N, CA, C and O of each residue as an XYZ file, in Angstrom:
820
protein
N      24.955     13.333     -7.485
C      24.152     13.097     -8.682
C      22.741     13.620     -8.465
O      22.134     13.366     -7.424
N      22.219     14.348     -9.442
C      20.842     14.807     -9.399
C      19.945     13.685     -9.886
O      20.105     13.186    -11.000
N      18.999     13.294     -9.044
C      18.097     12.211     -9.390
C      16.687     12.757     -9.505
O      16.324     13.675     -8.769
N      15.878     12.216    -10.414
C      14.460     12.568    -10.401
C      13.820     11.955     -9.161
O      14.434     11.103     -8.519
N      12.610     12.362     -8.809
C      11.940     11.733     -7.660
C      11.821     10.226     -7.873
O      11.626      9.763     -8.997
N      11.939      9.468     -6.786
C      11.797      8.022     -6.878
C      10.398      7.662     -7.371
O       9.447      8.425     -7.199
N      10.291      6.496     -7.979
C       9.021      6.059     -8.551
C       8.432      4.939     -7.693
O       9.086      3.933     -7.415
N       7.183      5.141     -7.283
C       6.481      4.152     -6.470
C       5.221      3.743     -7.227
O       4.138      4.286     -7.008
N       5.391      2.778     -8.115
C       4.310      2.403     -9.045
C       3.920      0.939     -8.924
O       3.032      0.477     -9.640
N       4.571      0.201     -8.027
C       4.443     -1.256     -8.031
C       3.240     -1.769     -7.250
O       2.900     -2.948     -7.349
N       2.587     -0.901     -6.474
C       1.503     -1.311     -5.589
C       2.006     -2.232     -4.486
O       1.245     -3.016     -3.920
N       3.298     -2.128     -4.188
C       3.929     -2.885     -3.114
C       5.292     -2.269     -2.850
O       6.099     -2.140     -3.771
N       5.564     -1.885     -1.602
C       6.859     -1.281     -1.303
C       8.005     -2.268     -1.502
O       9.121     -1.865     -1.829
N       7.735     -3.563     -1.305
C       8.768     -4.561     -1.551
C       9.238     -4.556     -2.988
O      10.433     -4.668     -3.259
N       8.286     -4.424     -3.923
C       8.648     -4.332     -5.340
C       9.190     -2.956     -5.685
O      10.064     -2.830     -6.544
N       8.681     -1.923     -5.026
C       9.220     -0.579     -5.271
C      10.698     -0.512     -4.921
O      11.456      0.237     -5.537
N      11.107     -1.304     -3.923
C      12.530     -1.365     -3.595
C      13.327     -1.915     -4.774
O      14.416     -1.419     -5.062
N      12.809     -2.925     -5.455
C      13.482     -3.430     -6.651
C      13.525     -2.367     -7.740
O      14.487     -2.286     -8.503
N      12.482     -1.558     -7.806
C      12.423     -0.502     -8.813
C      13.247      0.723     -8.436
O      13.195      1.738     -9.131
N      14.014      0.643     -7.336
C      14.886      1.759     -6.976
C      16.101      1.839     -7.895
O      16.902      2.767     -7.786
N      16.239      0.878     -8.793
C      17.116      1.019     -9.951
C      16.255      0.666    -11.154
O      15.642     -0.401    -11.194
N      16.209      1.546    -12.119
C      15.288      1.347    -13.238
C      15.755      2.148    -14.440
O      16.714      2.917    -14.364
N      15.067      1.955    -15.535
C      15.395      2.670    -16.773
C      14.159      3.395    -17.287
O      13.630      3.033    -18.338
N      13.690      4.411    -16.570
C      12.559      5.182    -17.078
C      13.006      6.069    -18.239
O      14.039      6.734    -18.169
N      12.230      6.065    -19.277
C      12.527      6.909    -20.443
C      13.938      6.660    -20.981
O      14.628      7.598    -21.379
N      14.365      5.390    -20.991
C      15.628      4.956    -21.605
C      16.880      5.414    -20.872
O      17.989      5.198    -21.360
N      16.728      6.042    -19.712
C      17.892      6.520    -18.962
C      17.999      5.771    -17.644
O      17.139      5.940    -16.779
N      19.041      4.937    -17.458
C      19.174      4.196    -16.198
C      19.365      5.148    -15.013
O      20.131      6.109    -15.089
N      18.653      4.862    -13.916
C      18.775      5.640    -12.689
C      18.842      4.659    -11.522
O      18.021      3.747    -11.425
N      19.823      4.848    -10.634
C      19.889      4.085     -9.399
C      19.679      5.064     -8.255
O      20.544      5.891     -7.963
N      18.515      4.963     -7.607
C      18.178      5.923     -6.556
C      18.956      5.662     -5.274
O      18.969      6.518     -4.390
N      19.611      4.496     -5.143
C      20.380      4.222     -3.927
C      21.832      3.902     -4.287
O      22.427      2.972     -3.742
N      22.392      4.685     -5.210
C      23.770      4.419     -5.629
C      24.803      4.911     -4.612
O      25.997      4.655     -4.772
N      24.354      5.614     -3.570
C      25.248      5.994     -2.474
C      24.409      6.210     -1.224
O      23.185      6.081     -1.258
N      25.077      6.540     -0.115
C      24.371      6.698      1.143
C      23.318      7.788      1.109
O      22.221      7.613      1.640
N      23.646      8.913      0.486
C      22.679     10.006      0.389
C      21.450      9.565     -0.392
O      20.322      9.897     -0.028
N      21.671      8.822     -1.456
C      20.554      8.327     -2.244
C      19.658      7.393     -1.447
O      18.434      7.450     -1.562
N      20.276      6.524     -0.630
C      19.491      5.613      0.202
C      18.625      6.394      1.191
O      17.442      6.096      1.360
N      19.222      7.396      1.844
C      18.462      8.217      2.796
C      17.291      8.892      2.095
O      16.179      8.919      2.622
N      17.538      9.434      0.916
C      16.505     10.131      0.169
C      15.390      9.173     -0.235
O      14.211      9.512     -0.137
N      15.767      7.960     -0.694
C      14.760      6.980     -1.101
C      13.915      6.544      0.096
O      12.693      6.443     -0.020
N      14.545      6.285      1.241
C      13.804      5.886      2.439
C      12.831      6.972      2.872
O      11.719      6.680      3.311
N      13.255      8.232      2.746
C      12.375      9.347      3.101
C      11.172      9.398      2.171
O      10.043      9.579      2.626
N      11.407      9.240      0.864
C      10.303      9.277     -0.087
C       9.367      8.082      0.091
O       8.158      8.200     -0.111
N       9.927      6.938      0.468
C       9.117      5.742      0.685
C       8.379      5.790      2.016
O       7.479      4.987      2.261
N       8.764      6.743      2.884
C       8.173      6.873      4.226
C       8.348      5.598      5.040
O       7.462      5.210      5.801
N       9.497      4.952      4.873
C       9.784      3.726      5.604
C      10.442      3.997      6.955
O      10.444      3.136      7.835
N      11.000      5.195      7.112
C      11.641      5.584      8.373
C      11.058      6.931      8.791
O      11.024      7.861      7.985
N      10.598      7.051     10.041
C      10.080      8.357     10.491
C      11.115      9.458     10.266
O      12.309      9.254     10.482
N      10.650     10.608      9.836
C      11.550     11.702      9.450
C      12.510     12.085     10.573
O      13.692     12.318     10.319
N      12.022     12.153     11.809
C      12.891     12.535     12.927
C      13.987     11.502     13.149
O      15.142     11.856     13.384
N      13.623     10.221     13.075
C      14.612      9.159     13.256
C      15.635      9.168     12.130
O      16.828      8.971     12.357
N      15.153      9.399     10.914
C      16.059      9.421      9.766
C      17.048     10.576      9.890
O      18.232     10.419      9.593
N      16.563     11.729     10.326
C      17.428     12.902     10.490
C      18.467     12.650     11.587
O      19.643     12.970     11.419
N      18.026     12.076     12.705
C      18.946     11.839     13.826
C      20.014     10.816     13.453
O      21.187     10.988     13.786
N      19.610      9.757     12.764
C      20.577      8.728     12.385
C      21.567      9.264     11.356
O      22.759      8.959     11.413
N      21.073     10.056     10.424
C      21.948     10.647      9.412
C      22.966     11.593     10.051
O      24.118     11.652      9.623
N      22.537     12.328     11.070
C      23.446     13.261     11.745
C      24.554     12.532     12.492
O      25.660     13.057     12.626
N      24.270     11.331     12.979
C      25.275     10.566     13.740
C      26.226      9.790     12.837
O      27.365      9.528     13.224
N      25.785      9.423     11.657
C      26.576      8.548     10.784
C      27.511      9.351      9.899
O      27.224     10.497      9.553
N      28.634      8.740      9.535
C      29.552      9.366      8.580
C      29.097      9.031      7.163
O      28.392      8.043      6.955
N      29.493      9.845      6.190
C      29.151      9.506      4.792
C      29.644      8.118      4.399
O      28.974      7.413      3.644
N      30.803      7.724      4.902
C      31.342      6.400      4.564
C      30.460      5.288      5.128
O      30.249      4.268      4.473
N      29.945      5.484      6.341
C      29.052      4.484      6.932
C      27.763      4.363      6.126
O      27.272      3.258      5.898
N      27.222      5.486      5.699
C      25.989      5.463      4.911
C      26.228      4.835      3.542
O      25.377      4.103      3.036
N      27.392      5.122      2.937
C      27.710      4.497      1.647
C      27.815      2.980      1.791
O      27.401      2.238      0.900
N      28.365      2.529      2.907
C      28.492      1.092      3.156
C      27.113      0.437      3.257
O      26.904     -0.658      2.735
N      26.176      1.106      3.928
C      24.819      0.572      4.032
C      24.144      0.571      2.663
O      23.394     -0.351      2.341
N      24.404      1.593      1.862
C      23.856      1.618      0.505
C      24.394      0.444     -0.309
O      23.659     -0.151     -1.097
N      25.676      0.106     -0.125
C      26.242     -1.079     -0.786
C      25.464     -2.331     -0.385
O      25.127     -3.161     -1.229
N      25.183     -2.457      0.916
C      24.438     -3.611      1.408
C      23.015     -3.625      0.846
O      22.479     -4.682      0.512
N      22.415     -2.441      0.748
C      21.057     -2.350      0.212
C      21.013     -2.794     -1.246
O      20.082     -3.487     -1.657
N      22.002     -2.404     -2.019
C      22.024     -2.820     -3.431
C      22.218     -4.328     -3.564
O      21.608     -4.966     -4.421
N      23.081     -4.897     -2.701
C      23.275     -6.350     -2.728
C      21.983     -7.071     -2.350
O      21.624     -8.075     -2.966
N      21.288     -6.559     -1.338
C      20.007     -7.133     -0.929
C      18.992     -7.018     -2.056
O      18.235     -7.952     -2.321
N      18.983     -5.882     -2.708
C      18.054     -5.648     -3.815
C      18.265     -6.647     -4.937
O      17.295     -7.193     -5.462
N      19.514     -6.899     -5.317
C      19.773     -7.800     -6.442
C      19.511     -9.255     -6.065
O      19.078    -10.047     -6.903
N      19.777     -9.614     -4.790
C      19.396    -10.956     -4.348
C      17.878    -11.130     -4.443
O      17.391    -12.148     -4.936
N      17.135    -10.124     -3.964
C      15.676    -10.220     -3.962
C      15.114    -10.188     -5.383
O      14.101    -10.829     -5.661
N      15.764     -9.448     -6.282
C      15.302     -9.424     -7.675
C      15.360    -10.836     -8.267
O      14.438    -11.264     -8.962
N      16.447    -11.550     -7.985
C      16.561    -12.911     -8.487
C      15.465    -13.802     -7.936
O      14.900    -14.621     -8.662
N      15.160    -13.646     -6.650
C      14.091    -14.442     -6.031
C      12.745    -14.141     -6.672
O      12.002    -15.058     -7.020
N      12.426    -12.852     -6.829
C      11.128    -12.450     -7.378
C      10.996    -12.910     -8.825
O       9.958    -13.457     -9.199
N      12.015    -12.703     -9.639
C      11.936    -13.113    -11.040
C      11.802    -14.628    -11.172
O      11.115    -15.113    -12.070
N      12.447    -15.368    -10.292
C      12.356    -16.831    -10.338
C      10.936    -17.311    -10.064
O      10.469    -18.271    -10.677
N      10.249    -16.636     -9.136
C       8.945    -17.128     -8.687
C       7.756    -16.358     -9.263
O       6.613    -16.759     -9.046
N       7.995    -15.266     -9.989
C       6.891    -14.468    -10.533
C       6.052    -15.301    -11.492
O       6.560    -16.154    -12.220
N       4.749    -15.025    -11.469
C       3.850    -15.677    -12.411
C       3.133    -16.898    -11.860
O       2.270    -17.466    -12.530
N       3.483    -17.311    -10.637
C       2.794    -18.453    -10.027
C       2.819    -18.267     -8.513
O       3.694    -17.577     -7.990
N       1.865    -18.876     -7.806
C       1.822    -18.698     -6.349
C       3.078    -19.259     -5.677
O       3.624    -20.276     -6.102
N       3.519    -18.583     -4.630
C       4.630    -19.095     -3.838
C       4.166    -20.298     -3.030
O       3.008    -20.367     -2.618
N       5.062    -21.236     -2.808
C       4.778    -22.363     -1.924
C       5.818    -22.381     -0.810
O       6.775    -21.607     -0.828
N       5.622    -23.262      0.149
C       6.574    -23.355      1.263
C       7.937    -23.838      0.788
O       8.920    -23.716      1.519
N       8.015    -24.382     -0.420
C       9.318    -24.804     -0.960
C      10.267    -23.622     -1.108
O      11.486    -23.794     -1.106
N       9.703    -22.410     -1.237
C      10.537    -21.217     -1.417
C      11.168    -20.747     -0.108
O      12.060    -19.899     -0.114
N      10.705    -21.297      1.011
C      11.152    -20.791      2.304
C      12.660    -20.890      2.486
O      13.275    -19.970      3.025
N      13.261    -21.983      2.050
C      14.699    -22.160      2.265
C      15.521    -21.124      1.490
O      16.675    -20.867      1.833
N      14.934    -20.532      0.454
C      15.637    -19.508     -0.314
C      15.623    -18.155      0.385
O      16.349    -17.243     -0.009
N      14.795    -18.022      1.423
C      14.601    -16.730      2.073
C      15.479    -16.537      3.298
O      15.245    -15.617      4.082
N      16.485    -17.385      3.479
C      17.379    -17.246      4.633
C      18.027    -15.864      4.733
O      18.104    -15.322      5.836
N      18.500    -15.266      3.621
C      19.099    -13.921      3.748
C      18.116    -12.887      4.310
O      18.505    -12.017      5.089
N      16.847    -12.987      3.913
C      15.849    -12.041      4.406
C      15.525    -12.318      5.876
O      15.411    -11.385      6.671
N      15.377    -13.580      6.235
C      15.115    -13.908      7.636
C      16.277    -13.490      8.526
O      16.063    -13.045      9.654
N      17.495    -13.626      8.037
C      18.661    -13.209      8.818
C      18.637    -11.706      9.084
O      18.998    -11.260     10.173
N      18.211    -10.926      8.088
C      18.079     -9.484      8.277
C      16.993     -9.179      9.305
O      17.203     -8.365     10.204
N      15.837     -9.824      9.180
C      14.722     -9.551     10.086
C      15.068     -9.894     11.533
O      14.570     -9.250     12.456
N      15.903    -10.887     11.735
C      16.284    -11.292     13.092
C      17.115    -10.224     13.815
O      17.259    -10.282     15.036
N      17.658     -9.259     13.082
C      18.458     -8.204     13.691
C      17.604     -7.057     14.231
O      18.128     -6.131     14.850
N      16.302     -7.117     14.002
C      15.429     -5.991     14.333
C      15.317     -5.785     15.843
O      15.360     -6.734     16.625
N      15.173     -4.524     16.225
C      14.928     -4.153     17.616
C      13.675     -3.291     17.662
O      13.718     -2.112     18.012
N      12.572     -3.906     17.303
C      11.293     -3.203     17.309
C      10.593     -3.428     18.648
O      10.812     -4.443     19.310
N       9.759     -2.484     19.036
C       9.021     -2.612     20.285
C       7.728     -1.813     20.172
O       7.613     -0.903     19.351
N       6.766     -2.167     21.003
C       5.496     -1.438     21.048
C       5.588     -0.332     22.083
O       6.297     -0.453     23.082
N       4.851      0.762     21.827
C       4.903      1.904     22.746
C       3.549      2.605     22.745
O       2.945      2.809     21.692
N       3.081      2.970     23.937
C       1.823      3.707     24.050
C       2.127      5.186     23.867
O       2.983      5.750     24.548
N       1.411      5.800     22.940
C       1.646      7.203     22.605
C       0.315      7.931     22.502
O      -0.742      7.301     22.503
N       0.364      9.262     22.413
C      -0.890      9.997     22.198
C      -1.565      9.556     20.903
O      -0.904      9.363     19.882
N      -2.870      9.399     20.953
C      -3.613      8.995     19.772
C      -3.929     10.186     18.884
O      -3.537     11.317     19.173
N      -4.647      9.915     17.797
C      -5.062     10.986     16.896
C      -6.256     11.728     17.497
O      -6.983     11.188     18.330
N      -6.441     12.949     17.069
C      -7.512     13.778     17.610
C      -8.882     13.142     17.396
O      -9.750     13.236     18.263
N      -9.085     12.485     16.229
C     -10.395     11.899     15.938
C     -10.497     10.452     16.425
O     -11.538      9.815     16.261
N      -9.414      9.930     17.026
C      -9.443      8.581     17.561
C      -9.425      8.613     19.076
O      -9.948      9.541     19.692
N      -8.819      7.595     19.675
C      -8.734      7.561     21.123
C      -7.650      8.489     21.634
O      -6.865      9.038     20.862
N      -7.620      8.657     22.949
C      -6.605      9.521     23.554
C      -5.226      8.894     23.462
O      -4.219      9.601     23.414
N      -5.178      7.558     23.436
C      -3.912      6.841     23.392
C      -3.912      5.829     22.251
O      -4.966      5.370     21.810
N      -2.709      5.490     21.779
C      -2.590      4.512     20.696
C      -1.331      3.690     20.912
O      -0.322      4.199     21.400
N      -1.395      2.413     20.546
C      -0.237      1.522     20.630
C       0.445      1.505     19.267
O      -0.166      1.129     18.266
N       1.722      1.917     19.229
C       2.439      2.000     17.963
C       3.759      1.246     18.060
O       4.351      1.125     19.132
N       4.202      0.743     16.913
C       5.487      0.065     16.830
C       6.596      1.094     16.615
O       6.459      1.994     15.786
N       7.670      0.964     17.346
C       8.847      1.816     17.190
C      10.081      0.943     17.037
O      10.029     -0.266     17.264
N      11.193      1.563     16.650
C      12.446      0.844     16.449
C      13.577      1.564     17.151
O      13.557      2.787     17.290
N      14.562      0.803     17.594
C      15.806      1.384     18.087
C      16.781      1.452     16.914
O      17.162      0.427     16.350
N      17.174      2.656     16.559
C      18.063      2.865     15.412
C      19.490      2.994     15.943
O      20.032      4.096     16.018
N      20.090      1.868     16.308
C      21.392      1.899     16.971
C      22.557      2.122     16.003
O      23.615      2.593     16.420
N      22.386      1.798     14.740
C      23.481      1.927     13.784
C      22.905      2.205     12.400
O      21.715      1.982     12.178
N      23.723      2.686     11.463
C      23.227      2.915     10.100
C      22.649      1.649      9.452
O      21.736      1.735      8.630
N      23.186      0.463      9.826
C      22.673     -0.783      9.248
C      21.193     -1.002      9.567
O      20.501     -1.735      8.860
N      20.715     -0.361     10.638
C      19.297     -0.493     10.996
C      18.380      0.052      9.904
O      17.197     -0.285      9.862
N      18.921      0.896      9.017
C      18.115      1.431      7.923
C      17.605      0.335      6.992
O      16.622      0.529      6.277
N      18.277     -0.822      7.001
C      17.842     -1.928      6.150
C      16.636     -2.660      6.720
O      15.954     -3.382      5.993
N      16.361     -2.486      8.016
C      15.303     -3.259      8.667
C      13.908     -2.973      8.110
O      13.179     -3.920      7.817
N      13.503     -1.699      7.949
C      12.171     -1.473      7.377
C      12.076     -1.916      5.922
O      10.997     -2.270      5.447
N      13.205     -1.898      5.215
C      13.215     -2.419      3.841
C      12.947     -3.922      3.869
O      12.131     -4.434      3.103
N      13.655     -4.626      4.775
C      13.436     -6.056      4.908
C      12.011     -6.380      5.301
O      11.435     -7.358      4.824
N      11.439     -5.560      6.170
C      10.052     -5.771      6.580
C       9.102     -5.612      5.400
O       8.167     -6.397      5.246
N       9.336     -4.596      4.560
C       8.496     -4.391      3.372
C       8.625     -5.567      2.409
O       7.635     -6.006      1.824
N       9.842     -6.075      2.245
C      10.053     -7.234      1.382
C       9.328     -8.460      1.936
O       8.700     -9.209      1.188
N       9.419     -8.661      3.262
C       8.779     -9.810      3.891
C       7.256     -9.740      3.763
O       6.607    -10.755      3.509
N       6.687     -8.550      3.937
C       5.241     -8.399      3.770
C       4.826     -8.728      2.349
O       3.793     -9.359      2.124
N       5.635     -8.300      1.393
C       5.343     -8.613     -0.005
C       5.361    -10.122     -0.230
O       4.453    -10.669     -0.856
N       6.390    -10.795      0.279
C       6.519    -12.249      0.100
C       5.335    -12.985      0.721
O       4.824    -13.939      0.135
N       4.900    -12.553      1.893
C       3.863    -13.279      2.623
C       2.443    -12.900      2.195
O       1.534    -13.727      2.279
N       2.243    -11.672      1.740
C       0.884    -11.194      1.464
C       0.511    -11.177     -0.009
O      -0.675    -11.170     -0.340
N       1.493    -11.170     -0.898
C       1.202    -11.012     -2.328
C       1.066    -12.360     -3.020
O       1.813    -13.293     -2.726
N       0.119    -12.461     -3.933
C       0.022    -13.613     -4.830
C       1.034    -13.382     -5.953
O       0.864    -12.474     -6.765
N       2.075    -14.196     -5.999
C       3.123    -13.998     -6.995
C       2.613    -14.198     -8.422
O       3.307    -13.854     -9.378
N       1.418    -14.746     -8.572
C       0.814    -14.837     -9.904
C       0.558    -13.456    -10.484
O       0.468    -13.294    -11.701
N       0.441    -12.456     -9.605
C       0.142    -11.088    -10.043
C       1.387    -10.252    -10.307
O       1.275     -9.096    -10.717
N       2.577    -10.817    -10.078
C       3.809    -10.056    -10.271
C       4.174    -10.056    -11.751
O       4.291    -11.112    -12.372
N       4.349     -8.874    -12.302
C       4.621     -8.737    -13.727
C       5.761     -7.753    -13.964
O       6.073     -6.914    -13.119
N       6.368     -7.880    -15.134
C       7.350     -6.905    -15.606
C       6.665     -6.015    -16.632
O       5.876     -6.491    -17.448
N       6.968     -4.725    -16.591
C       6.409     -3.799    -17.572
C       6.804     -4.240    -18.977
O       7.938     -4.657    -19.212
N       5.862     -4.144    -19.898
C       6.118     -4.528    -21.275
C       6.726     -3.405    -22.115
O       6.949     -3.577    -23.313
N       6.993     -2.266    -21.496
C       7.567     -1.141    -22.224
C       8.971     -1.429    -22.725
O       9.730     -2.164    -22.094
N       9.306     -0.848    -23.859
C      10.621     -1.028    -24.467
C      11.708     -0.529    -23.522
O      11.693      0.631    -23.111
N      12.653     -1.404    -23.178
C      13.775     -1.085    -22.289
C      13.374     -0.816    -20.847
O      14.241     -0.506    -20.030
N      12.095     -0.923    -20.501
C      11.672     -0.657    -19.124
C      11.993     -1.873    -18.251
O      11.814     -3.016    -18.670
N      12.462     -1.610    -17.050
C      12.842     -2.686    -16.134
C      11.930     -2.755    -14.906
O      12.215     -3.504    -13.972
N      10.857     -1.996    -14.896
C       9.986     -1.920    -13.724
C       9.182     -3.210    -13.511
O       8.744     -3.851    -14.466
N       9.003     -3.568    -12.247
C       8.137     -4.668    -11.842
C       6.950     -4.091    -11.082
O       7.048     -3.016    -10.490
N       5.831     -4.806    -11.099
C       4.662     -4.340    -10.351
C       3.768     -5.525    -10.016
O       3.882     -6.597    -10.609
N       2.873     -5.310     -9.052
C       1.843     -6.290     -8.711
C       0.549     -5.837     -9.377
O       0.061     -4.737     -9.117
N       0.004     -6.679    -10.226
C      -1.195     -6.333    -10.991
C      -2.432     -6.635    -10.151
O      -2.822     -7.792    -10.001
N      -3.043     -5.588     -9.607
C      -4.242     -5.741     -8.799
C      -5.485     -5.242     -9.530
O      -6.522     -5.020     -8.905
N      -5.389     -5.064    -10.853
C      -6.572     -4.654    -11.606
C      -7.584     -5.796    -11.626
O      -7.232     -6.958    -11.424
N      -8.839     -5.448    -11.870
C      -9.915     -6.436    -11.763
C      -9.683     -7.644    -12.671
O      -9.894     -8.782    -12.252
N      -9.257     -7.408    -13.894
C      -9.058     -8.517    -14.838
C      -7.598     -8.924    -14.989
O      -7.240     -9.700    -15.875
N      -6.762     -8.384    -14.104
C      -5.324     -8.676    -14.162
C      -4.782     -8.409    -15.569
O      -4.046     -9.216    -16.137
N      -5.172     -7.252    -16.110
C      -4.801     -6.914    -17.484
C      -3.757     -5.808    -17.569
O      -3.476     -5.316    -18.662
N      -3.181     -5.408    -16.449
C      -2.187     -4.333    -16.472
C      -0.937     -4.800    -17.215
O      -0.447     -5.908    -16.996
N      -0.429     -3.938    -18.099
C       0.747     -4.282    -18.903
C       1.905     -3.317    -18.691
O       3.048     -3.629    -19.024
N       1.609     -2.145    -18.138
C       2.618     -1.088    -18.106
C       2.870     -0.628    -16.677
O       1.979     -0.683    -15.829
N       4.099     -0.170    -16.420
C       4.386      0.419    -15.108
C       3.548      1.674    -14.933
O       2.867      1.839    -13.920
N       3.599      2.563    -15.927
C       2.803      3.787    -15.940
C       2.199      3.930    -17.330
O       2.922      4.049    -18.320
N       0.893      3.918    -17.400
C       0.227      3.997    -18.704
C       0.607      5.268    -19.454
O       0.765      5.250    -20.675
N       0.755      6.380    -18.716
C       1.058      7.654    -19.363
C       2.468      7.688    -19.943
O       2.772      8.554    -20.764
N       3.333      6.764    -19.534
C       4.699      6.734    -20.052
C       4.864      5.550    -20.990
O       4.826      5.718    -22.209
N       5.045      4.369    -20.447
C       5.305      3.203    -21.289
C       4.103      2.820    -22.145
O       4.264      2.426    -23.299
N       2.901      2.935    -21.586
C       1.714      2.595    -22.366
C       1.547      3.490    -23.568
O       1.287      3.006    -24.670
N       1.694      4.807    -23.375
C       1.548      5.746    -24.490
C       2.660      5.576    -25.515
O       2.426      5.704    -26.717
N       3.879      5.287    -25.039
C       4.985      5.073    -25.985
C       4.711      3.843    -26.846
O       5.002      3.844    -28.042
N       4.154      2.798    -26.243
C       3.829      1.591    -27.013
C       2.728      1.879    -28.033
O       2.781      1.396    -29.164
N       1.740      2.662    -27.632
C       0.657      3.025    -28.559
C       1.195      3.842    -29.731
O       0.813      3.622    -30.881
N       2.083      4.782    -29.428
C       2.669      5.604    -30.490
C       3.503      4.756    -31.448
O       3.468      4.958    -32.662
N       4.260      3.797    -30.882
C       5.072      2.918    -31.727
C       4.191      2.050    -32.612
O       4.507      1.835    -33.782
N       3.079      1.545    -32.057
C       2.157      0.716    -32.847
C       1.510      1.550    -33.949
O       1.302      1.069    -35.063
N       1.191      2.812    -33.624
C       0.589      3.703    -34.617
C       1.564      3.979    -35.756
O       1.176      3.956    -36.924
N       2.826      4.241    -35.423
C       3.835      4.479    -36.467
C       4.016      3.231    -37.325
O       4.200      3.327    -38.539
N       3.964      2.074    -36.699
C       4.129      0.821    -37.442
C       2.980      0.618    -38.420
O       3.192      0.178    -39.549
N       1.751      0.941    -37.982
C       0.593      0.798    -38.879
C       0.704      1.751    -40.054
O       0.425      1.384    -41.195
N       1.117      2.987    -39.764
C       1.256      3.970    -40.836
C       2.308      3.512    -41.836
O       2.116      3.638    -43.046
N       3.411      2.986    -41.339
C       4.481      2.528    -42.230
C       4.034      1.375    -43.100
O       4.409      1.296    -44.270
N       3.220      0.460    -42.531
C       2.768     -0.703    -43.299
C       1.759     -0.305    -44.372
O       1.568     -1.033    -45.346
N       1.115      0.845    -44.196
C       0.122      1.325    -45.174
C       0.752      2.060    -46.325
O       0.111      2.286    -47.351
N       2.041      2.449    -46.161
C       2.701      3.221    -47.219
C       3.174      2.331    -48.359
O       3.749      2.824    -49.330
């Protein structure tokens, strides 16, 4: 399937993962509907280093990658239910018991610190986090990490759904007055303005 580029408009990779299935411009698109789609989405999200992603993809069979994509979609829909349930108000510790599926995923991680060459304008050495990518299922780990960061760092009072007609996008509203209404002003915002303009013209006739 030919897919348009993935959309990263949520101001949070955890929410962008939910937006990996969406209805931009009235046409439903699932960017992770198979293993190839998942690999492509992870690359665009920059959640997996390109070399690691290439090496893991070369070792895995298409069937293995499709299976991980199935798991990713199930994780996505579980998390969508959690986010929609709690959006609009701050999270409390009462929500912790609902996060067992995410904690179970995070417990599978094999991350470690490693001293590597630093950047030219920084120090000679730098401490960086790396991962052991032992199986295709490891591709879910950086997704889980992004979701966990969103849960722990975001004020759920700022989580909103786009008000655009048929739009399914979610985003974190970090504008100064928390007045954001659209996923993308140039798309859903302009369409809403055009619809309001047509409605005014019709009422004047």
